[in-house]
VMD Tcl script that draws the C-alpha trace (Angstrom):
set ca {
  {-1.53 -10.37 -16.77}
  {-5.33 -10.50 -16.86}
  {-7.58 -8.24 -18.90}
  {-8.79 -6.54 -15.70}
  {-5.22 -5.71 -14.69}
  {-4.47 -4.28 -18.11}
  {-7.67 -2.23 -18.10}
  {-6.88 -0.92 -14.61}
  {-3.34 0.04 -15.67}
  {-4.64 1.83 -18.79}
  {-7.25 3.73 -16.77}
  {-4.63 4.76 -14.20}
  {-2.34 5.96 -17.00}
  {-5.12 7.99 -18.61}
  {-6.19 9.60 -15.33}
  {-2.66 10.38 -14.17}
  {-1.62 12.03 -17.43}
  {-4.75 13.93 -18.39}
  {-4.09 17.59 -19.12}
  {-4.63 19.80 -16.11}
  {-4.90 23.03 -18.04}
  {-5.08 25.65 -15.33}
  {-3.61 24.62 -12.01}
  {-2.48 28.17 -11.25}
  {-5.19 30.21 -9.57}
  {-5.72 33.78 -10.85}
  {-2.74 33.57 -13.23}
  {-3.85 36.68 -15.11}
  {-4.84 38.60 -11.97}
  {-8.31 39.22 -13.41}
  {-9.83 39.29 -9.92}
  {-8.16 42.71 -9.65}
  {-6.17 41.56 -6.63}
  {-3.77 38.82 -5.52}
  {-6.46 36.20 -4.77}
  {-4.76 32.78 -4.80}
  {-1.29 34.27 -4.31}
  {0.86 35.00 -1.26}
  {2.12 38.56 -1.76}
  {4.93 40.10 0.31}
  {6.88 43.30 -0.22}
  {5.90 45.85 -2.84}
  {3.60 44.34 -5.47}
  {0.73 46.04 -7.27}
  {-2.09 45.09 -9.57}
  {-1.91 47.29 -12.67}
  {-4.22 47.82 -15.61}
  {-3.39 48.34 -19.25}
  {-1.40 51.49 -18.35}
  {1.70 49.38 -17.68}
  {0.54 46.59 -19.94}
  {-1.24 43.28 -19.75}
  {-1.45 40.37 -22.15}
  {-4.55 38.55 -20.94}
  {-7.47 40.68 -19.81}
  {-7.01 44.11 -18.23}
  {-4.95 43.33 -15.12}
  {-1.36 42.24 -14.49}
  {1.04 42.14 -11.51}
  {3.71 44.82 -11.17}
  {6.73 44.75 -8.87}
  {8.87 47.48 -7.21}
  {6.50 50.38 -7.85}
  {7.46 53.64 -6.20}
  {11.16 53.60 -7.14}
  {12.28 51.34 -4.31}
  {14.67 48.39 -4.23}
  {13.23 45.03 -5.10}
  {11.38 43.45 -2.22}
  {8.32 41.93 -3.87}
  {7.59 38.22 -3.83}
  {4.54 36.47 -5.25}
  {4.10 32.75 -4.60}
  {1.51 30.04 -4.94}
  {1.43 26.34 -4.09}
  {0.11 24.20 -6.91}
  {-0.94 20.57 -6.88}
  {1.28 18.32 -8.99}
  {1.66 14.59 -9.60}
  {5.09 13.09 -8.88}
  {6.77 12.08 -12.14}
  {4.47 14.09 -14.41}
  {5.92 16.70 -16.75}
  {4.53 20.23 -16.61}
  {4.97 23.44 -18.57}
  {5.13 26.85 -16.85}
  {4.31 29.80 -19.12}
  {4.35 33.50 -18.29}
  {4.51 36.87 -20.00}
  {7.16 39.27 -18.69}
  {7.97 42.85 -19.62}
  {9.34 46.07 -18.19}
  {7.44 49.36 -18.35}
  {9.15 52.73 -18.23}
  {12.73 53.96 -18.42}
  {15.34 51.81 -20.20}
  {16.70 50.28 -16.99}
  {17.33 46.60 -16.38}
  {14.85 44.78 -14.14}
  {15.50 41.28 -12.76}
  {12.89 38.67 -11.93}
  {13.72 35.35 -10.28}
  {11.37 32.49 -11.21}
  {11.45 29.44 -8.94}
  {9.66 26.12 -8.74}
  {10.29 24.14 -5.58}
  {8.90 20.70 -4.79}
  {10.92 18.17 -2.78}
  {13.92 20.05 -4.22}
  {14.50 23.02 -6.53}
  {13.04 22.26 -9.96}
  {13.68 25.66 -11.55}
  {15.69 28.71 -10.55}
  {15.88 31.16 -13.43}
  {16.51 34.92 -13.54}
  {14.82 36.91 -16.29}
  {16.18 40.34 -17.21}
  {14.73 42.99 -19.45}
  {14.96 46.74 -20.02}
  {12.10 49.20 -19.75}
  {9.97 50.19 -22.72}
  {7.07 52.55 -23.10}
  {4.73 51.02 -24.12}
  {5.61 47.76 -22.41}
  {6.80 44.97 -24.72}
  {6.07 41.54 -23.27}
  {7.94 38.35 -24.02}
  {6.52 34.89 -23.37}
  {8.70 32.51 -21.38}
  {8.19 28.75 -21.02}
  {9.90 26.32 -18.68}
  {9.36 22.57 -18.45}
  {9.73 20.62 -15.22}
  {9.07 17.17 -13.79}
  {7.23 17.22 -10.47}
  {8.96 15.51 -7.54}
  {6.29 16.32 -4.96}
  {2.50 16.48 -4.74}
  {2.78 20.19 -3.95}
  {5.06 22.53 -5.87}
  {5.63 26.19 -4.95}
  {5.81 28.66 -7.81}
  {7.41 31.97 -6.83}
  {8.44 35.23 -8.47}
  {10.98 37.41 -6.66}
  {12.03 40.95 -7.53}
  {15.85 41.09 -7.58}
  {16.10 44.66 -8.86}
  {18.36 47.10 -6.97}
  {17.11 50.56 -6.01}
  {19.25 52.28 -8.67}
  {17.76 50.09 -11.41}
  {14.19 50.55 -10.20}
  {13.87 54.33 -10.69}
  {11.40 54.95 -13.48}
  {10.85 51.29 -14.43}
  {8.65 48.45 -13.15}
  {8.48 44.88 -14.34}
  {5.12 43.32 -15.04}
  {4.04 39.66 -15.24}
  {0.80 38.30 -16.65}
  {-0.85 35.23 -18.16}
  {0.84 32.72 -15.81}
  {-0.14 29.10 -16.36}
  {1.10 25.64 -15.47}
  {-0.26 22.73 -17.44}
  {0.44 19.02 -17.56}
  {2.26 17.96 -20.72}
  {0.13 15.33 -22.49}
  {1.54 11.88 -23.04}
  {2.57 11.44 -26.69}
  {0.06 9.75 -28.96}
  {2.46 6.84 -29.49}
  {2.00 5.75 -25.89}
  {-1.78 5.75 -26.32}
  {-1.43 3.66 -29.47}
  {0.94 1.29 -27.69}
  {-1.50 0.97 -24.79}
  {-4.45 0.23 -27.08}
  {-2.30 -2.32 -28.92}
  {-1.54 -4.07 -25.63}
  {-5.24 -4.19 -24.81}
  {-5.93 -5.71 -28.24}
  {-3.23 -8.36 -27.72}
  {-4.63 -9.16 -24.30}
  {-8.06 -9.69 -25.87}
  {-6.60 -11.99 -28.55}
  {-4.66 -13.97 -25.93}
  {-7.78 -14.35 -23.80}
  {-9.85 -15.52 -26.76}
  {-7.23 -18.20 -27.64}
  {-7.41 -19.57 -24.06}
  {-11.17 -19.98 -24.22}
}
mol new
graphics top color blue
foreach p $ca { graphics top sphere $p radius 0.5 }
foreach p [lrange $ca 0 end-1] q [lrange $ca 1 end] { graphics top cylinder $p $q radius 0.2 }
display resetview
């Protein structure tokens, strides 16, 4: 393998694994609306009244004491084979009733299908959730679905905020290994000359 091939491989590795810190658009809803999201059903942008963890806005589902019908989704660009980390803050505001949120990541197949449940609090107490996944498509759909029944929704709304997806950096050992290979290639080339 020539030095050019090794350099090209190292450059490709670096570019394909560089951290992509914020590939979710408007993850804290700080535009004051659902810009970047597809919103169906009953979803609302709320301020610090129902709680937020990053800025002054957050997304609330099932307002108005109705059965869960809200869905928020967004397509994000991913690299096949790369590992990513989804983070979000989730809490329930209001009466002590259980609220259910389905979190899904779908690429070429389902990568994550998780239901989060929490009971209402006043003030809202958020918990941070993290989920790792390996992309199997160049486009992955992130969606949040309200699964709450009408009986559970009276007097309580769940709120999400601070949503991010980031590439997981390649461990330092791989970088050291790669630089070691480049050094060996240089030594081998010098011996030939």
